[in-house]
C-alpha positions in Angstrom: 90.1 89.8 156.1 87.1 88.1 158.1 86.4 91.2 160.2 85.8 93.2 156.9 83.6 90.4 155.4 81.5 90.4 158.6 81.3 94.3 158.7 80.1 94.4 155.1 77.6 91.3 155.6 76.2 93.1 158.8 75.9 96.4 156.8 74.0 94.8 153.6 71.7 92.5 155.7 69.5 95.6 156.6 66.5 95.3 154.4 66.5 99.0 154.1 70.0 99.2 152.8 70.7 101.4 149.6 73.7 103.0 147.9 73.8 106.1 150.1 73.8 104.1 153.1 76.7 102.2 151.9 78.4 105.3 150.8 78.0 106.9 154.3 79.5 104.0 155.8 82.7 104.1 153.8 83.1 107.8 154.5 83.0 107.1 158.0 86.0 104.7 157.4 87.8 107.3 155.8 86.9 106.8 152.0 87.4 109.9 150.1 86.5 109.1 146.4 83.1 107.5 146.4 80.0 107.9 144.1 76.8 106.4 143.9 74.4 106.5 141.0 70.8 105.2 140.9 70.3 103.3 137.7 66.6 102.6 136.4 65.6 99.4 134.7 62.5 97.5 133.4 62.2 95.7 136.8 62.9 98.4 139.3 66.3 100.1 140.1 69.6 99.6 141.7 72.3 101.8 143.2 75.7 101.4 141.6 78.5 102.4 144.0 82.1 103.0 142.9 85.1 103.5 145.5 88.5 104.6 144.3 91.5 103.9 146.6 94.2 106.0 145.2 97.7 104.7 144.8 101.0 106.6 145.7 102.0 106.3 141.8 98.4 105.9 140.5 96.8 108.0 137.5 94.9 110.0 140.2 98.2 111.2 141.6 99.5 111.9 138.1 101.6 108.6 138.2 102.0 106.0 135.7 101.1 102.7 137.8 98.1 100.6 136.1 94.5 100.7 137.7 93.0 97.6 138.7 89.2 97.3 138.7 87.4 94.9 141.1 83.8 94.5 140.3 81.2 92.7 142.5 78.8 91.1 140.1 75.2 90.2 140.9 71.6 90.4 140.4 70.8 91.7 143.7 71.9 91.1 147.5 68.4 90.1 148.4 64.9 89.3 147.1 62.7 91.1 149.6 59.9 90.2 150.4 60.1 86.8 148.6 62.9 85.8 150.9 64.2 87.3 153.9 67.8 87.8 154.3 70.9 88.1 152.1 70.9 85.7 149.2 73.7 83.6 147.7 73.8 86.1 144.9 75.0 88.8 147.4 78.5 87.1 147.7 80.1 89.4 144.9 79.2 92.5 146.4 80.3 91.6 149.9 83.7 90.1 148.8 84.2 93.4 146.6 83.2 95.9 149.3 85.4 94.0 151.8 88.5 94.6 149.6 87.5 98.3 149.5 87.3 98.4 153.3 90.5 96.7 153.7 92.3 99.0 151.2 90.8 102.0 153.1 92.1 100.5 156.5 95.5 100.0 155.1 95.7 103.5 153.5 95.0 104.8 157.0 97.9 102.9 158.5 100.2 104.3 155.9 100.1 100.9 153.7 99.4 102.8 150.3 99.4 100.6 147.1 101.4 101.6 144.1 98.4 102.0 141.8 94.8 103.1 142.1 92.2 100.4 142.8 88.6 101.0 141.6 85.9 98.9 143.4 82.4 98.8 142.0 79.3 97.0 142.6 75.6 97.7 143.0 73.1 97.6 145.9 69.6 96.0 145.3 67.8 94.4 148.2 64.7 93.9 146.1 65.9 91.8 143.1 63.6 89.5 141.1 64.0 85.8 140.7 64.2 84.1 137.3 64.1 80.5 136.2 67.5 78.8 135.3 68.8 75.6 135.0 69.7 73.6 137.1 68.6 76.2 139.9 67.0 79.6 139.7 68.8 82.6 139.5 68.5 86.1 141.2 67.6 88.4 138.4 68.6 92.1 137.9 66.1 94.9 138.1 68.2 96.5 135.5 69.1 94.9 132.2 72.6 93.5 132.6 74.2 95.0 129.5 73.0 98.6 130.8 74.2 97.6 134.3 77.6 96.5 133.2 78.4 99.7 131.4 77.9 101.6 134.7 80.0 99.2 136.8 83.0 99.2 134.3 85.2 102.4 134.7 87.5 103.4 131.6 90.3 103.8 134.0 90.3 100.2 134.8 93.4 98.5 133.0 92.4 95.0 134.2 89.3 93.5 135.9 88.7 91.1 138.5 85.0 90.2 138.4 83.7 88.5 141.6 80.4 86.5 141.2 78.7 83.8 143.0 79.1 80.7 140.8 77.4 78.1 142.6 74.4 77.3 140.6 75.9 74.9 138.3 77.6 71.3 137.9 80.8 72.4 136.0 82.9 73.8 138.9 82.5 71.5 141.9 84.7 72.8 144.7 84.2 74.9 147.7 85.9 78.0 147.9 86.8 80.0 144.8 88.0 79.5 141.3 89.3 81.9 138.6 88.7 82.0 134.8 91.0 82.1 132.0 91.7 85.8 131.0 89.2 87.2 128.5 90.3 90.1 126.3 88.1 91.6 123.4 86.2 88.4 122.6 89.4 86.1 123.0 89.5 83.5 125.8 93.2 83.5 126.7 95.2 81.1 128.7 94.9 81.2 132.5 97.5 83.7 133.9 100.3 81.8 135.6 100.7 85.0 137.8 97.1 84.7 139.2 97.5 81.1 139.7 100.4 81.5 141.6 98.8 84.0 143.9 95.6 81.7 144.3 98.0 78.9 145.3 99.4 81.1 148.0 96.4 82.5 149.4 94.5 79.1 149.7 97.5 76.7 150.1 95.8 74.3 147.8 96.0 73.4 143.9 94.3 76.3 141.8 90.6 75.7 140.4 89.8 77.0 137.1 86.3 77.6 135.7 85.6 76.1 132.4 84.0 79.1 130.6 82.7 78.9 127.1 82.3 81.3 124.2 78.5 81.6 125.4 79.6 82.9 128.6 81.6 86.0 127.2 78.8 87.3 125.0 76.3 90.0 126.0 73.3 88.8 128.1 70.0 89.1 126.2 71.2 87.2 122.9 69.1 84.1 123.8 71.9 81.7 124.6 72.9 80.1 127.9 75.2 81.8 130.2 76.9 80.2 133.2 76.3 83.3 135.0 77.0 87.2 134.7 80.5 86.6 135.9 82.2 87.6 132.4 79.9 90.2 131.4 82.3 93.2 132.1 84.3 91.7 129.3 81.6 92.7 126.8 82.0 96.4 127.3 85.9 97.0 127.7 89.2 96.3 126.1 90.7 95.5 129.3 91.5 92.0 130.1 89.0 90.4 132.5 89.3 87.6 134.9 86.4 86.2 136.7 86.6 85.2 140.4 84.0 82.5 141.2 82.8 81.9 144.6 82.1 78.1 144.4 80.4 75.1 146.1 80.5 71.2 145.5 76.9 71.2 144.9 74.5 73.6 142.8 73.0 76.3 145.2 70.5 78.6 143.9 71.4 82.2 143.8 68.4 83.0 145.7 68.8 80.8 148.4 69.4 82.4 152.1 71.6 81.3 154.7 74.2 80.0 152.5 76.8 82.8 152.3 80.1 81.1 153.2 82.3 83.6 155.1 85.5 81.5 154.3 85.0 81.3 150.6 84.2 85.0 150.5 87.3 85.9 152.7 89.7 83.7 150.4 88.3 85.3 147.3 88.4 88.8 148.6 92.2 88.1 150.1 93.1 86.9 146.6 91.9 90.3 144.9 93.7 92.1 147.6 97.0 90.3 146.9 96.5 90.9 143.0 95.9 94.5 143.7 99.2 94.8 145.5 101.3 93.3 142.7 99.3 94.6 139.8 100.2 98.2 140.6 103.8 97.4 140.9 103.7 95.9 137.4 104.5 92.2 138.9 101.3 90.6 137.7 100.4 90.0 133.9 96.7 89.2 133.2 97.8 87.9 129.7 100.6 87.6 127.3 100.6 90.5 125.0 102.8 88.9 122.4 100.4 85.7 122.3 97.3 88.1 122.1 98.8 90.3 119.1 99.8 87.0 117.4 96.4 85.7 117.6 94.8 88.8 116.2 97.4 88.9 113.5 96.7 85.4 112.3 92.9 85.1 113.0 91.7 88.6 113.3 89.5 90.5 115.7 87.0 88.6 117.9 85.3 91.9 119.2 82.2 90.8 117.5 81.7 88.5 120.4 81.1 91.7 122.6 78.1 92.7 120.6 74.6 91.7 121.3 73.7 91.4 117.8 
């Protein structure tokens, strides 16, 4: 998927980029179901873009195959005029859109997946920066809880949330890592199916991000979050797994010249493989019996999805 990563990178590095330009690019490639929505916030605006690639047995065609959501999480793709060029934070958007582009190309060749895939992210080249330990974050012009509600679609039966996760000291590998599955406030065991796909895609032992209870609570509650990767889990009942693009050393989200093509390509290829198997019912994000037993024994944890 190097070609798709490079195409999206070159598309997004234009400082005049916006959601409509991205939408026109995808339409020129054959996308048929795409929408753009400008969302206003306290620090400006961003363009949320959603691309649906229909499966042959997907809900959009009246079928029963489950729908996978792939979300590119980020504050913004650039911080113009403070820094020039795409920032580290752009990785989630690049990887997610590259998956959408690859799926559209596959569809044109007759390689149609079983289930629908919905790819969503947002396009903001003028994001603010905010202090964060150990390195600064790229902030969102729109409050994250509001933004996440736009990115998550009610049709998504499971979600992969891709995000740059390099501004920390808790996951120290170059490439990408996945998180345990989060569902309705419960941090569940890491999916064995996803670990297997990760091993096959990378040819290496899998890496897992040690997320905490704080990370799965909504932004704005005054507690530390590793990053925004798990925020989709705060607004849905669908199981959510983070796909973290990682490095060996802390790299600021606002740093330019640090987007690693190989890491993004591996993360995107992983998401594509999950999409293939998920629509066929061959990938489980969580053990339903385990989850039901936990709720039976200890009750709902959905209060962790609430801001207050």
